Legacy VTK file of the C-alpha trace (Angstrom):
# vtk DataFile Version 3.0
C-alpha trace
ASCII
DATASET POLYDATA
POINTS 374 float
-109.058 -200.992 23.396
-106.890 -198.477 24.356
-104.153 -199.295 21.925
-106.998 -198.897 19.025
-107.874 -195.287 20.477
-104.224 -194.169 20.499
-103.597 -195.467 17.001
-106.495 -193.877 15.522
-105.505 -190.629 17.420
-101.868 -190.811 15.981
-103.415 -191.361 12.462
-105.600 -188.595 12.626
-102.524 -186.308 13.702
-100.735 -187.532 10.674
-103.409 -186.737 8.449
-103.642 -183.200 9.820
-99.832 -182.437 9.493
-100.002 -183.672 5.718
-102.828 -181.381 4.984
-101.259 -178.374 6.350
-98.001 -179.186 4.223
-99.892 -179.138 1.167
-101.814 -176.080 2.125
-98.284 -174.034 2.493
-97.008 -175.623 -0.829
-99.987 -174.155 -2.576
-99.668 -170.642 -0.968
-95.875 -170.546 -2.275
-96.759 -171.845 -5.390
-99.876 -169.010 -5.552
-97.009 -166.443 -4.440
-94.595 -167.471 -7.481
-97.591 -167.153 -9.989
-97.943 -163.348 -9.227
-94.558 -162.466 -10.859
-96.193 -161.586 -14.046
-98.070 -158.901 -12.161
-94.724 -157.103 -11.377
-93.996 -157.155 -15.339
-97.189 -155.072 -15.660
-95.543 -152.587 -13.229
-92.353 -152.430 -14.737
-93.753 -151.277 -18.231
-95.524 -148.427 -16.964
-92.837 -145.877 -17.273
-93.136 -146.453 -21.128
-96.444 -144.564 -20.953
-94.876 -141.246 -19.862
-92.984 -140.625 -23.246
-93.945 -137.680 -25.077
-93.162 -139.088 -28.439
-96.383 -140.529 -30.264
-94.371 -143.539 -31.701
-92.808 -144.317 -28.320
-96.550 -144.237 -26.708
-97.655 -146.647 -29.475
-94.640 -149.022 -28.970
-95.318 -149.031 -25.318
-99.053 -149.566 -25.517
-98.339 -152.645 -27.849
-95.664 -153.976 -25.330
-98.051 -153.868 -22.500
-100.916 -155.535 -24.407
-98.427 -158.145 -25.142
-97.376 -158.661 -21.886
-101.048 -159.014 -20.623
-101.886 -161.438 -23.410
-98.773 -163.488 -22.482
-100.130 -163.772 -18.938
-103.642 -164.300 -19.644
-102.991 -167.209 -22.131
-100.528 -169.066 -20.102
-101.111 -171.467 -17.614
-99.841 -171.542 -13.986
-96.313 -170.735 -14.820
-93.287 -172.468 -13.353
-89.665 -171.123 -12.521
-88.827 -171.511 -16.067
-91.931 -169.859 -17.737
-91.840 -166.933 -15.486
-88.497 -165.690 -16.213
-88.750 -165.706 -19.762
-91.486 -163.103 -20.222
-89.618 -160.995 -17.677
-86.283 -160.714 -19.905
-88.242 -160.286 -22.940
-90.476 -157.584 -21.940
-87.710 -155.887 -20.235
-85.649 -155.898 -23.378
-88.723 -154.705 -25.370
-89.527 -151.732 -23.059
-86.171 -150.417 -23.142
-86.023 -149.878 -26.902
-88.807 -147.469 -27.152
-87.745 -145.655 -23.924
-84.470 -145.015 -25.797
-85.933 -143.933 -28.823
-88.578 -141.736 -27.153
-85.758 -139.363 -26.369
-84.201 -138.192 -29.668
-83.865 -134.583 -30.663
-87.560 -134.519 -32.094
-89.089 -134.214 -28.962
-86.958 -130.976 -28.305
-87.536 -129.613 -31.984
-91.418 -130.088 -31.635
-91.199 -128.278 -28.293
-89.341 -125.406 -29.464
-91.398 -122.347 -30.740
-90.501 -120.974 -34.074
-90.875 -117.565 -32.592
-87.992 -118.280 -30.284
-85.949 -119.114 -33.327
-86.788 -116.169 -35.076
-85.801 -113.937 -31.728
-82.321 -115.559 -31.626
-81.776 -115.035 -35.369
-82.945 -111.425 -35.202
-80.709 -110.958 -31.959
-77.724 -112.369 -34.160
-78.344 -110.197 -36.906
-78.456 -106.938 -34.633
-75.155 -108.112 -33.074
-73.587 -108.418 -36.617
-75.135 -105.116 -37.706
-73.506 -103.518 -34.685
-70.128 -105.106 -35.464
-70.292 -104.092 -39.100
-71.466 -100.300 -38.123
-68.392 -100.195 -35.655
-66.276 -101.477 -38.131
-67.465 -99.002 -40.969
-67.153 -96.030 -38.694
-63.626 -96.889 -37.431
-62.623 -97.443 -41.329
-64.523 -93.978 -42.368
-62.799 -92.419 -39.589
-59.442 -93.566 -40.815
-60.135 -92.481 -44.428
-61.135 -88.994 -43.023
-57.896 -88.508 -41.029
-55.639 -89.872 -44.091
-57.537 -87.626 -46.488
-57.756 -84.655 -44.076
-56.231 -81.689 -45.519
-53.119 -80.588 -43.565
-51.680 -77.033 -44.038
-48.148 -78.375 -44.116
-48.515 -80.861 -46.809
-51.181 -79.290 -49.247
-51.900 -76.454 -51.513
-55.002 -75.220 -53.429
-55.176 -75.775 -57.151
-58.174 -73.797 -58.659
-59.103 -73.367 -62.409
-62.338 -74.983 -63.602
-62.711 -76.436 -59.808
-61.174 -76.073 -56.503
-58.906 -78.921 -55.414
-56.821 -79.309 -52.410
-53.711 -81.461 -53.272
-50.473 -82.912 -51.668
-47.167 -82.595 -52.827
-47.190 -86.289 -53.666
-50.153 -86.176 -55.617
-48.634 -83.418 -57.792
-45.455 -85.242 -58.257
-47.296 -88.585 -59.098
-49.254 -86.455 -61.699
-45.985 -85.290 -63.210
-44.394 -88.755 -63.326
-47.736 -89.845 -65.068
-47.875 -87.223 -67.980
-44.299 -86.006 -68.190
-43.571 -88.304 -71.101
-46.377 -87.090 -73.356
-45.410 -83.485 -72.309
-42.131 -83.902 -73.686
-43.462 -85.571 -76.653
-46.023 -82.608 -77.429
-43.038 -80.024 -76.890
-40.741 -82.039 -79.441
-43.646 -82.287 -81.947
-45.784 -79.075 -81.431
-43.111 -76.688 -80.041
-45.051 -75.960 -76.713
-42.870 -75.993 -73.559
-43.324 -79.189 -71.765
-43.222 -77.094 -68.447
-46.116 -75.248 -69.688
-48.224 -78.257 -70.570
-47.590 -79.785 -67.293
-48.422 -76.882 -65.274
-51.731 -76.051 -67.173
-52.408 -79.931 -66.828
-51.789 -79.752 -62.966
-53.801 -76.245 -62.374
-56.730 -77.120 -64.842
-57.373 -80.714 -63.818
-56.281 -80.546 -60.158
-53.857 -83.183 -60.555
-56.464 -85.188 -62.410
-58.923 -84.840 -59.377
-61.055 -81.971 -60.310
-64.704 -82.279 -61.342
-64.224 -81.918 -65.025
-61.366 -84.215 -65.335
-63.014 -87.171 -63.430
-66.363 -86.383 -65.443
-64.714 -85.952 -68.926
-61.005 -86.717 -68.916
-60.504 -83.021 -69.676
-57.257 -81.764 -68.198
-56.850 -78.601 -69.795
-60.660 -77.068 -69.393
-61.117 -76.630 -73.041
-64.548 -75.975 -74.135
-66.344 -77.527 -76.947
-66.097 -74.390 -79.551
-68.100 -74.720 -83.095
-65.727 -77.265 -84.731
-65.960 -79.788 -81.998
-67.816 -82.773 -83.178
-67.014 -85.427 -80.336
-68.623 -86.017 -77.175
-69.085 -83.453 -74.510
-70.377 -82.647 -71.102
-71.994 -79.380 -69.601
-70.428 -77.844 -66.567
-70.359 -74.649 -64.620
-67.385 -72.328 -65.253
-67.602 -68.617 -66.156
-71.419 -69.329 -67.054
-73.672 -71.926 -66.044
-73.774 -75.132 -68.040
-70.911 -74.518 -70.505
-70.085 -77.094 -73.075
-66.683 -78.905 -72.250
-64.996 -81.501 -74.662
-64.952 -85.092 -73.490
-62.179 -87.544 -74.005
-61.794 -91.176 -73.521
-58.246 -90.774 -71.536
-56.095 -88.319 -70.316
-53.443 -88.700 -73.023
-56.140 -88.120 -75.719
-56.840 -84.678 -73.592
-53.188 -83.801 -73.944
-52.932 -84.580 -77.685
-56.079 -82.303 -78.157
-54.590 -79.608 -75.972
-51.510 -79.337 -78.327
-53.416 -79.424 -81.502
-55.935 -76.769 -80.017
-53.064 -74.452 -79.219
-51.535 -74.877 -82.808
-54.847 -74.258 -84.774
-55.765 -70.967 -83.153
-54.480 -67.661 -84.807
-54.299 -65.786 -81.694
-52.035 -68.330 -80.072
-49.469 -67.812 -83.119
-47.242 -65.329 -81.318
-46.316 -67.463 -78.510
-44.631 -70.003 -81.095
-42.060 -67.124 -81.650
-40.930 -67.034 -78.127
-37.890 -68.960 -77.096
-38.691 -72.974 -76.838
-38.032 -72.887 -72.951
-39.454 -69.279 -72.173
-42.202 -70.517 -69.843
-42.883 -67.254 -68.182
-43.556 -65.541 -71.895
-45.905 -68.331 -72.514
-47.618 -68.068 -69.118
-48.404 -64.242 -69.958
-48.889 -64.902 -73.326
-51.691 -67.440 -72.859
-53.717 -65.280 -70.341
-53.234 -62.132 -72.925
-54.658 -64.586 -75.824
-57.742 -65.158 -73.639
-57.083 -68.916 -72.703
-58.186 -68.045 -69.167
-59.981 -65.391 -67.332
-58.241 -65.409 -63.982
-55.877 -62.509 -63.624
-53.600 -64.660 -61.701
-53.273 -67.084 -64.021
-49.532 -66.499 -65.331
-48.101 -66.304 -61.824
-49.927 -69.554 -60.843
-48.411 -71.435 -63.706
-44.828 -69.986 -63.202
-45.249 -70.877 -59.443
-46.048 -74.486 -60.188
-43.302 -74.794 -62.515
-40.582 -73.342 -60.433
-41.816 -75.029 -57.445
-41.563 -78.635 -59.120
-38.807 -77.643 -61.438
-40.653 -78.475 -64.545
-38.337 -76.418 -66.780
-35.889 -79.555 -66.403
-38.144 -81.374 -68.700
-37.628 -78.491 -71.435
-34.004 -78.663 -70.999
-33.984 -82.410 -71.698
-35.994 -82.104 -74.811
-33.806 -79.379 -76.074
-30.596 -80.942 -74.846
-29.585 -78.361 -72.386
-28.067 -78.562 -68.859
-30.687 -79.467 -66.364
-31.174 -76.326 -63.971
-30.028 -76.888 -60.395
-31.382 -74.399 -57.945
-28.757 -73.028 -55.491
-28.827 -73.809 -52.043
-29.909 -71.043 -50.052
-28.501 -70.347 -46.690
-30.201 -68.477 -43.911
-29.085 -64.672 -43.701
-28.999 -62.623 -40.726
-30.520 -59.131 -40.499
-31.611 -56.563 -37.892
-34.970 -58.286 -37.847
-33.544 -61.697 -37.127
-33.176 -64.739 -39.510
-34.438 -64.649 -42.898
-35.003 -67.298 -45.534
-35.066 -66.949 -49.646
-37.803 -69.309 -51.081
-36.399 -71.560 -53.816
-38.007 -73.293 -56.273
-39.573 -76.573 -55.068
-39.586 -74.989 -51.658
-42.924 -75.630 -49.540
-43.791 -74.442 -45.924
-43.263 -78.037 -44.667
-39.739 -78.679 -46.225
-38.592 -75.062 -44.891
-39.846 -75.954 -41.563
-38.097 -79.272 -41.523
-34.943 -77.584 -42.953
-34.711 -74.737 -40.512
-36.481 -76.671 -37.521
-39.100 -73.995 -37.187
-42.823 -75.015 -36.849
-44.978 -73.832 -39.854
-47.279 -72.038 -37.677
-44.496 -69.709 -36.645
-43.414 -69.194 -40.541
-47.136 -68.284 -41.467
-47.571 -66.006 -38.392
-44.437 -63.980 -38.859
-44.840 -63.385 -42.613
-48.750 -63.357 -42.757
-48.926 -66.111 -45.216
-52.264 -66.884 -46.866
-53.514 -70.142 -48.221
-50.087 -71.473 -47.712
-48.676 -69.970 -50.805
-45.314 -68.843 -51.520
-43.371 -66.923 -54.043
-39.981 -67.741 -55.678
-37.496 -65.404 -53.840
-39.543 -64.514 -51.361
-37.728 -63.455 -48.062
-39.209 -65.264 -45.099
-38.839 -63.859 -41.723
-37.885 -67.178 -39.110
-36.941 -65.492 -36.091
LINES 1 375
374 0 1 2 3 4 5 6 7 8 9 10 11 12 13 14 15 16 17 18 19 20 21 22 23 24 25 26 27 28 29 30 31 32 33 34 35 36 37 38 39 40 41 42 43 44 45 46 47 48 49 50 51 52 53 54 55 56 57 58 59 60 61 62 63 64 65 66 67 68 69 70 71 72 73 74 75 76 77 78 79 80 81 82 83 84 85 86 87 88 89 90 91 92 93 94 95 96 97 98 99 100 101 102 103 104 105 106 107 108 109 110 111 112 113 114 115 116 117 118 119 120 121 122 123 124 125 126 127 128 129 130 131 132 133 134 135 136 137 138 139 140 141 142 143 144 145 146 147 148 149 150 151 152 153 154 155 156 157 158 159 160 161 162 163 164 165 166 167 168 169 170 171 172 173 174 175 176 177 178 179 180 181 182 183 184 185 186 187 188 189 190 191 192 193 194 195 196 197 198 199 200 201 202 203 204 205 206 207 208 209 210 211 212 213 214 215 216 217 218 219 220 221 222 223 224 225 226 227 228 229 230 231 232 233 234 235 236 237 238 239 240 241 242 243 244 245 246 247 248 249 250 251 252 253 254 255 256 257 258 259 260 261 262 263 264 265 266 267 268 269 270 271 272 273 274 275 276 277 278 279 280 281 282 283 284 285 286 287 288 289 290 291 292 293 294 295 296 297 298 299 300 301 302 303 304 305 306 307 308 309 310 311 312 313 314 315 316 317 318 319 320 321 322 323 324 325 326 327 328 329 330 331 332 333 334 335 336 337 338 339 340 341 342 343 344 345 346 347 348 349 350 351 352 353 354 355 356 357 358 359 360 361 362 363 364 365 366 367 368 369 370 371 372 373
């Protein structure tokens, strides 16, 4: 009897142990079935994407994951790992696509772009303004008249010119001047000197406006183009030409076709002084200093040499002038072609000293003038 009771007790204990093992197994299996819940948590960061396309993609993935979990039965080890990896791959794609430049461009206001563009434009304008000021300053310094290198030419207009400007003008028109001397009998020196004085070496208002290098007015017989310009009177009619060469040709025709210039052609062919005073006497210009201005230009730039070339004579070579000593100190006699600048370089004396000691006005010198140097 006792043996039966012990056997029954042992059987009860075995049954109890087997039931506890089954309970433990069901609990562990239940824990394994909760893996899909972790997938839902992993997909939550996708909802934070600002891109609408990303939001749509994330919502679709979340829905798909939920439907997969709900439809599946209690998953095994193989079934639980598969949705985890698939969902991870699908969720990474929209998160990568949700960070493109589109998000930045949508968030950047147009006003900020306009402000940046305006700032860049202001900086560009400032740089251009600085460059333009530097350039204009350089041009002003280059074109600024300097009393040691310039002279004043005044006929129809007042022009300040440099020695180089005069020489360039001579080189440009010396050929046609010599041709007109050979064909019409007017000294080439007079032609060039008048052109230099009347046109301001081609830089005067009338020459720039009408290519008129000799200040010739319309007169009654003129049928060509014309311009109106203030001279002795307001708005006088002046002839207009297509080029400077045309002006030079008409100048020769004008002098040979006027009765009051006929006496000039009786002078020696190279008598530029007689021509200078004869032009003033015949009424070519109203300036009382017109003859001396022409003679000064001719002798300063040795324009009489072109007369000699046409006539086949020896070219004039000005003698070298040495500095003489007097009781008042050193003196220098002005030669043709001399300027204050060339004299100052030759004698190593500042131009300002020469001007002050000799009371020189307008930087003008006269051939044969004796200058006090020291």
